[in-house]
Backbone as XML, in Angstrom:
<?xml version="1.0"?>
<chain id="A" units="angstrom">
  <residue number="1" name="UNK">
    <atom name="N" x="76.482" y="99.021" z="91.574"/>
    <atom name="CA" x="75.453" y="98.384" z="90.795"/>
    <atom name="C" x="74.190" y="99.189" z="90.676"/>
  </residue>
  <residue number="2" name="UNK">
    <atom name="N" x="73.791" y="99.836" z="91.861"/>
    <atom name="CA" x="72.607" y="100.440" z="91.943"/>
    <atom name="C" x="72.862" y="101.997" z="91.990"/>
  </residue>
  <residue number="3" name="UNK">
    <atom name="N" x="74.082" y="102.465" z="91.587"/>
    <atom name="CA" x="74.376" y="103.899" z="91.471"/>
    <atom name="C" x="73.572" y="104.549" z="90.362"/>
  </residue>
  <residue number="4" name="UNK">
    <atom name="N" x="73.302" y="105.790" z="90.477"/>
    <atom name="CA" x="72.537" y="106.468" z="89.484"/>
    <atom name="C" x="73.375" y="106.643" z="88.250"/>
  </residue>
  <residue number="5" name="UNK">
    <atom name="N" x="72.801" y="106.742" z="86.976"/>
    <atom name="CA" x="73.477" y="106.875" z="85.790"/>
    <atom name="C" x="74.294" y="108.188" z="85.656"/>
  </residue>
  <residue number="6" name="UNK">
    <atom name="N" x="74.980" y="108.197" z="84.755"/>
    <atom name="CA" x="75.817" y="109.540" z="84.436"/>
    <atom name="C" x="74.843" y="110.465" z="83.921"/>
  </residue>
  <residue number="7" name="UNK">
    <atom name="N" x="75.248" y="111.713" z="84.100"/>
    <atom name="CA" x="74.484" y="112.834" z="83.372"/>
    <atom name="C" x="74.663" y="112.763" z="81.842"/>
  </residue>
  <residue number="8" name="UNK">
    <atom name="N" x="73.607" y="113.137" z="81.169"/>
    <atom name="CA" x="73.637" y="113.137" z="79.721"/>
    <atom name="C" x="74.387" y="114.421" z="79.315"/>
  </residue>
  <residue number="9" name="UNK">
    <atom name="N" x="75.352" y="114.242" z="78.373"/>
    <atom name="CA" x="76.130" y="115.354" z="77.859"/>
    <atom name="C" x="75.284" y="116.069" z="76.802"/>
  </residue>
  <residue number="10" name="UNK">
    <atom name="N" x="75.340" y="117.371" z="76.758"/>
    <atom name="CA" x="74.710" y="118.224" z="75.726"/>
    <atom name="C" x="75.486" y="118.075" z="74.411"/>
  </residue>
  <residue number="11" name="UNK">
    <atom name="N" x="74.838" y="118.479" z="73.296"/>
    <atom name="CA" x="75.406" y="118.335" z="72.004"/>
    <atom name="C" x="76.649" y="119.229" z="71.961"/>
  </residue>
  <residue number="12" name="UNK">
    <atom name="N" x="76.635" y="120.328" z="72.617"/>
    <atom name="CA" x="77.840" y="121.150" z="72.563"/>
    <atom name="C" x="78.995" y="120.524" z="73.244"/>
  </residue>
  <residue number="13" name="UNK">
    <atom name="N" x="78.778" y="119.930" z="74.428"/>
    <atom name="CA" x="79.791" y="119.230" z="75.129"/>
    <atom name="C" x="80.354" y="117.991" z="74.340"/>
  </residue>
  <residue number="14" name="UNK">
    <atom name="N" x="79.384" y="117.375" z="73.698"/>
    <atom name="CA" x="80.005" y="116.265" z="72.840"/>
    <atom name="C" x="80.788" y="116.681" z="71.720"/>
  </residue>
  <residue number="15" name="UNK">
    <atom name="N" x="80.353" y="117.800" z="71.039"/>
    <atom name="CA" x="81.203" y="118.350" z="70.014"/>
    <atom name="C" x="82.581" y="118.860" z="70.404"/>
  </residue>
  <residue number="16" name="UNK">
    <atom name="N" x="82.527" y="119.550" z="71.651"/>
    <atom name="CA" x="83.842" y="119.980" z="72.159"/>
    <atom name="C" x="84.709" y="118.891" z="72.476"/>
  </residue>
  <residue number="17" name="UNK">
    <atom name="N" x="84.150" y="117.776" z="72.979"/>
    <atom name="CA" x="85.015" y="116.634" z="73.274"/>
    <atom name="C" x="85.520" y="115.955" z="71.996"/>
  </residue>
  <residue number="18" name="UNK">
    <atom name="N" x="84.765" y="116.006" z="70.845"/>
    <atom name="CA" x="85.250" y="115.494" z="69.688"/>
    <atom name="C" x="86.340" y="116.349" z="69.081"/>
  </residue>
  <residue number="19" name="UNK">
    <atom name="N" x="86.266" y="117.634" z="69.192"/>
    <atom name="CA" x="87.230" y="118.531" z="68.686"/>
    <atom name="C" x="88.468" y="118.371" z="69.514"/>
  </residue>
  <residue number="20" name="UNK">
    <atom name="N" x="88.386" y="118.203" z="70.777"/>
    <atom name="CA" x="89.565" y="118.089" z="71.587"/>
    <atom name="C" x="90.258" y="116.786" z="71.296"/>
  </residue>
  <residue number="21" name="UNK">
    <atom name="N" x="89.494" y="115.629" z="71.092"/>
    <atom name="CA" x="90.048" y="114.440" z="70.835"/>
    <atom name="C" x="90.853" y="114.484" z="69.347"/>
  </residue>
  <residue number="22" name="UNK">
    <atom name="N" x="90.163" y="115.129" z="68.419"/>
    <atom name="CA" x="90.829" y="115.304" z="67.143"/>
    <atom name="C" x="92.099" y="116.118" z="67.168"/>
  </residue>
  <residue number="23" name="UNK">
    <atom name="N" x="92.067" y="117.131" z="67.967"/>
    <atom name="CA" x="93.318" y="117.925" z="68.180"/>
    <atom name="C" x="94.394" y="117.009" z="68.841"/>
  </residue>
  <residue number="24" name="UNK">
    <atom name="N" x="94.093" y="116.307" z="69.783"/>
    <atom name="CA" x="95.058" y="115.438" z="70.560"/>
    <atom name="C" x="95.610" y="114.402" z="69.492"/>
  </residue>
  <residue number="25" name="UNK">
    <atom name="N" x="94.850" y="113.802" z="68.726"/>
    <atom name="CA" x="95.266" y="112.853" z="67.724"/>
    <atom name="C" x="96.361" y="113.471" z="66.775"/>
  </residue>
  <residue number="26" name="UNK">
    <atom name="N" x="95.865" y="114.666" z="66.262"/>
    <atom name="CA" x="96.790" y="115.399" z="65.383"/>
    <atom name="C" x="98.139" y="115.747" z="66.044"/>
  </residue>
  <residue number="27" name="UNK">
    <atom name="N" x="98.131" y="116.299" z="67.230"/>
    <atom name="CA" x="99.253" y="116.672" z="67.936"/>
    <atom name="C" x="100.220" y="115.403" z="68.162"/>
  </residue>
  <residue number="28" name="UNK">
    <atom name="N" x="99.591" y="114.382" z="68.550"/>
    <atom name="CA" x="100.368" y="113.079" z="68.808"/>
    <atom name="C" x="100.982" y="112.598" z="67.465"/>
  </residue>
  <residue number="29" name="UNK">
    <atom name="N" x="100.346" y="112.609" z="66.419"/>
    <atom name="CA" x="100.879" y="112.217" z="65.186"/>
    <atom name="C" x="102.100" y="113.111" z="64.550"/>
  </residue>
  <residue number="30" name="UNK">
    <atom name="N" x="101.837" y="114.400" z="64.819"/>
    <atom name="CA" x="102.888" y="115.408" z="64.505"/>
    <atom name="C" x="104.141" y="115.247" z="65.317"/>
  </residue>
  <residue number="31" name="UNK">
    <atom name="N" x="103.850" y="115.004" z="66.703"/>
    <atom name="CA" x="104.964" y="114.797" z="67.614"/>
    <atom name="C" x="105.805" y="113.527" z="67.221"/>
  </residue>
  <residue number="32" name="UNK">
    <atom name="N" x="105.074" y="112.552" z="66.819"/>
    <atom name="CA" x="105.733" y="111.183" z="66.418"/>
    <atom name="C" x="106.590" y="111.537" z="65.126"/>
  </residue>
  <residue number="33" name="UNK">
    <atom name="N" x="105.969" y="112.236" z="64.179"/>
    <atom name="CA" x="106.685" y="112.540" z="62.947"/>
    <atom name="C" x="108.023" y="113.393" z="63.357"/>
  </residue>
  <residue number="34" name="UNK">
    <atom name="N" x="107.743" y="114.299" z="64.241"/>
    <atom name="CA" x="108.945" y="115.222" z="64.606"/>
    <atom name="C" x="110.009" y="114.416" z="65.265"/>
  </residue>
  <residue number="35" name="UNK">
    <atom name="N" x="109.676" y="113.564" z="66.124"/>
    <atom name="CA" x="110.684" y="112.691" z="66.872"/>
    <atom name="C" x="111.365" y="111.778" z="65.831"/>
  </residue>
  <residue number="36" name="UNK">
    <atom name="N" x="110.727" y="111.226" z="64.851"/>
    <atom name="CA" x="111.237" y="110.388" z="63.821"/>
    <atom name="C" x="112.224" y="111.173" z="62.935"/>
  </residue>
  <residue number="37" name="UNK">
    <atom name="N" x="111.920" y="112.375" z="62.635"/>
    <atom name="CA" x="112.726" y="113.174" z="61.717"/>
    <atom name="C" x="113.921" y="113.930" z="62.456"/>
  </residue>
  <residue number="38" name="UNK">
    <atom name="N" x="113.866" y="114.012" z="63.740"/>
    <atom name="CA" x="114.828" y="114.812" z="64.428"/>
    <atom name="C" x="116.280" y="114.367" z="64.222"/>
  </residue>
  <residue number="39" name="UNK">
    <atom name="N" x="116.645" y="113.015" z="64.197"/>
    <atom name="CA" x="117.997" y="112.588" z="63.915"/>
    <atom name="C" x="118.441" y="113.109" z="62.570"/>
  </residue>
  <residue number="40" name="UNK">
    <atom name="N" x="117.631" y="113.007" z="61.652"/>
    <atom name="CA" x="117.987" y="113.408" z="60.219"/>
    <atom name="C" x="118.269" y="114.969" z="60.174"/>
  </residue>
  <residue number="41" name="UNK">
    <atom name="N" x="117.401" y="115.686" z="60.856"/>
    <atom name="CA" x="117.575" y="117.158" z="60.970"/>
    <atom name="C" x="118.902" y="117.565" z="61.665"/>
  </residue>
  <residue number="42" name="UNK">
    <atom name="N" x="119.259" y="116.773" z="62.734"/>
    <atom name="CA" x="120.620" y="117.084" z="63.412"/>
    <atom name="C" x="121.673" y="116.698" z="62.514"/>
  </residue>
  <residue number="43" name="UNK">
    <atom name="N" x="121.679" y="115.629" z="61.834"/>
    <atom name="CA" x="122.776" y="115.307" z="60.898"/>
    <atom name="C" x="122.886" y="116.254" z="59.872"/>
  </residue>
  <residue number="44" name="UNK">
    <atom name="N" x="121.725" y="116.789" z="59.278"/>
    <atom name="CA" x="121.753" y="117.681" z="58.227"/>
    <atom name="C" x="122.384" y="119.021" z="58.726"/>
  </residue>
  <residue number="45" name="UNK">
    <atom name="N" x="122.018" y="119.382" z="59.990"/>
    <atom name="CA" x="122.554" y="120.672" z="60.514"/>
    <atom name="C" x="124.011" y="120.611" z="60.793"/>
  </residue>
  <residue number="46" name="UNK">
    <atom name="N" x="124.488" y="119.376" z="61.202"/>
    <atom name="CA" x="125.922" y="119.235" z="61.562"/>
    <atom name="C" x="126.758" y="119.340" z="60.271"/>
  </residue>
  <residue number="47" name="UNK">
    <atom name="N" x="126.282" y="118.911" z="59.087"/>
    <atom name="CA" x="126.970" y="119.041" z="57.876"/>
    <atom name="C" x="127.353" y="120.393" z="57.439"/>
  </residue>
  <residue number="48" name="UNK">
    <atom name="N" x="126.438" y="121.359" z="57.904"/>
    <atom name="CA" x="126.723" y="122.768" z="57.489"/>
    <atom name="C" x="127.340" y="123.649" z="58.624"/>
  </residue>
  <residue number="49" name="UNK">
    <atom name="N" x="127.603" y="123.083" z="59.733"/>
    <atom name="CA" x="128.310" y="123.812" z="60.795"/>
    <atom name="C" x="129.812" y="123.523" z="60.871"/>
  </residue>
</chain>
């Protein structure tokens, strides 16, 4: 309750965190799409083998 507050982040640190968060969201979405499409890709590949 009486602990000192957190240090203020600089503008560069805030921007770096925003960029990292954006990349994480993009990779998560792309990973989900890849997992969704993988059974279709496997079936498509089996037809040609």
